[in-house]
N, C-alpha and C positions, 0 to 999 in steps of 0.2 A: 962749573958742578953740575949733576944730573940725580934727576928725582929716580926713581925708579917705582912703580906700582905693581902691586900682581895681581890679578882674579884670575883665579881659575875655575873649569868646569869639568866634565870629566876627566876626559884627554885632553884635553886641551886648556891654554893657557893663553891670557891678550896678557903684553908687555906693552904698558905707553909709556912712554920718557918724551922728557923737554932736555933739547940739548944745548941751553942755556938756563941765562936766571934772565933774559930777558923776559918782561910775562908777558912783550906779544908772540913770541917763540911761538910756530907752533909744534900742537905733539903727532905725534910718530904712534902705530901702532906697529905691532910684531906678534903673527899668531905659533906661539912654539904649541909642538906638543909632547908630552908628559911618557913614559911608559918606561915601570918601574923604578922612578929617581932616573932615569938618567931625556935630559929635554933636551928638544932640538927646533932651531929655529926654519919652519914650516912655508911660509908665507910674509907678505910686509905689504900691509896696504898705507903707501903714501898721502898725506895729504902733496894738491897739486905745486910744482913749484920742489914736492923734494924732490935729493937720492938718494938715488940704492944706497951709496955712497959713508952715505952720510949715517947709518946703519948697520952696516954690514961687517959686525964682529961678534967673539961670542957675546953668545949669551948666557947666563949660570943661573942656574932657575934651583930653587930647592922646596922637595915634595916629598909626602909624607910617605912613606912607604910601612910594609907591616917588614916586624925584624924578630929573632930569632930563631928556634928548633925544639926539638922535644924533649930535653933538659931541662929547659927555664921557661919555655913555653914563648908561642908570639903573643906579640902587641905594636901596635902604632909605634912608626919611631920617635913621636913627639911625646911618648909615655906614655899617653889613650890608651884605649880602651872602649874593645867593641861591649853592648849586652850582651850578644851571641856568635854564635858559631852562623847562622845567617846573613847577621850584618856583616860578620866581616866577605864571608861570601858573595857580598851583593853590595859592597861599598865597592867609591873608584879608588879603591889604595889594593882593592884585591888585590894579584899576582896568580894567575893556575899553578905557577909552576911552584907555590905556598904549599898548595896541595895540604892532605888527611894530614894530621895528626893532632900536636896540644896543641892549646890557645887559653891563653890569659882572660879572661871573661870577665865585668862586670854590671849583669846586669840589673844594680842600681847602687846608687850612691851610700846608701847604709851598710852595706856590704863591702868591704874590702876585698878587691881581685881576686881570681882562681881560676885555678888549671883547670880544662874541661875538653874530652876526646872530639872532633869536629871530624865530623866527613861530609868531606864538601864535593866528593864526587858521585854518589851513586842515587838515584833517587831525585836531580839536581844540585845535588848539597846541596852544602848548611843544616845539618842537622849535628844539632846539640846532645849528647851522649845521655843522658838521668843515674838510667838506673842498670845496672848486669843481675842476671845471678848465673852460677857457675851447678852447673850437677857437683854434689857431693860436697862435702870440706865442713870445715866449721866457722868460727869469728867472721858471719858475714854482716855488711852492716849496716843493711838494718832489722836483725834479729831481738826482741822485744825496746823497739822506739819507744816513748814518749808521744803522746797526741805533738807538743809538741817541742819533741827531736824534730819529731816523719812529717811533720807538715813546714819549718825554719830552716832544719841547716844544713847551712854547701854542703857541697858533696865529701863528706865520707866513704871510706874504705878499709876494706879488709888489709892483708897484714903484709899487703903487695901494692903499690904505689904504681901510681897512673904509669899507661905506655903505651903504644900507638900496636899492640899485643894484644885483643879483649878477650883474649881465654887468661891471660897473665892476671886478671886486678879484678873483682866488681865495687862498683859503684852505685850509692845512694844520697838521691840531692834533696831536701825536701818540697813539697809539692810549692809551695807560697812562691818562687820560684821559676818555676812552671813558662806562665804567662810570659814574665821581659824576656826570654828564653826564647821565642818560640810568637815572634811576631806575624809568621806567616801563619799559625793558629796548624800547626802541624804538626802529627800525632803516629811514630812508628812502632812496632815492635815486630820483632824477628827472633828468628829460634832457626836450630839446630839442634842432632838427635844427640854430636857429640862433639868429648876435642878432634882437634884437625879439621874436621869435617866442613864443609859449604853451609853456608847458611839453604835450610829448606823449606820453610814459610815466613816469607815480609806478610804485613798490613799497614797500609796508611792509612787516614781517618784525616777526616776535620775534628780538633775537640776545641768542649769550652770546658772553666770549672768555675764554678759555684762562689761564692768571695769567705764564705764564711766554714760551710761543709767539704767541700773540694767536690763537687762531688761534679761528675765525670758525664759528656756528653759529645760524645761518637757522633761524625754524621757524613756520608759522602766518603765513606769505606772502600779501599783497593784495594784487592789480593794480588801483592805483586809479584807470589812466589806460593806457591806447593797450592794443592786444591782443595784441603779440607781449612774448611774455616774457624777462626778462632775463635776457641770460646770466649774469647778477652770484650770479643762486641758487646759480650752482655755485657758486659763492667756500665754500660752505659743508663745511663740513672742513676745508675746506684753515688754512694755517698762511700768517699775514702774514706777505712773504720783502721782504726787503735782502740785498743780494749776497748770495745764498746755496747759486751758483755754478751754475742752471739756463739756461735761455739767457733764457727772462724777462729776466735782471738786463741783457740786451742795452737793453732801453728805459730801465735809469736812475733803475728810481722805484716807487717799496716798494706793495705788494697785496697783496689776496690771488687768486693770480693760481692759475688754473686752467689747466687740461692745453693749452688754446689758445691760454694766454696772455692775446689782445685781449678775448678776448668775455667782455660788460658789464666791463671794466672801464676805471674813471674814469679813468684814466689817458694811453687808448691810447698813439698809435707814439713816446709824448714826446714833445721837444722834438728829434730828431732826427731824425723818423715814419722809424723803426726798422724795415727789408724791406720800407717801401712803405708801414706804417700810419697811418694820417693823424693827424695831432697833435693831437688833442682826447679828452676824454671818448666809451666809449660805449657802448651800451646793450646790443645786440645783435649774435656775427657779430663778424667780422675783415674787413669789406672796405674798402679800398684811397679811400674815397669820404668824398667830407664827408656829413653826417647828412640819414636822407628821411625828412617827419615820420609818413611815413604805415606803414613796415615799421621804422624805427629802429634802421635799418642804419648804420654809419659815423657818424665822428668831430660833434661838438655839441658843447650846453655840459649840462656834469655836474654835481648836488652833490648829497654826503652830509650830513645832519642825523639826531642822537639828540631817545631822550625815552628 
């Protein structure tokens, strides 16, 4: 009878077993390297007097992997879920071939697992998409939300389901989930002036949200794309606002509004194009126009991700 005990390291396992039930028998150690669920014996460290032939055999080791696809979402093969895209990306079971796409995450045990889009490649990967807005259209998931929904909801969508085409759907996630979805404490805002066009402006910052009013603090910001600074930077130090009684409420959309309301606001002028401000994501300014890829002004498409 043989007993086998497995101990996994990041990329290797040590298999320790005895060749008999004799309590005086010596233990043998075999180092096993595993990748994407395939494990091979890589070296043997035997006690003095032992023969390699005693353990020259096939060793089968069961390892957790990431399974699934963009239809059902990816998750761990043992039925468990990472808290965020960042956790999947940095975890010992991540395989680079898994790549961008739809994953199932569970940021908190109090909520059921849900699907998110994970960017696993750009800016070192691990980004969870939490909020997006596309120019034009109606039925946007963030329009007219009350405080409870705007802060606690798991991802909600417009009439289109989540997919790998980020220009095919709009998503909104309650801000209370951001902390668990971003173990590295980073937030990214990307902007494109129109459908079918490359992202022309992007910003990455370290960030924090306060516990009660979700006031946003941005530090160590880096402009990744574009020459125009984003008005989103002016949201730093601002409380998250939903139905607070100020003029920005006319847009019926939640955000960390600055004094100009629209400057850098992913929500833009809202579905009603209030005050003539266009219905789309704004990178900078409050021009009543569609987006301009050079200046970053006007209404375009925007995506906020955290990691």
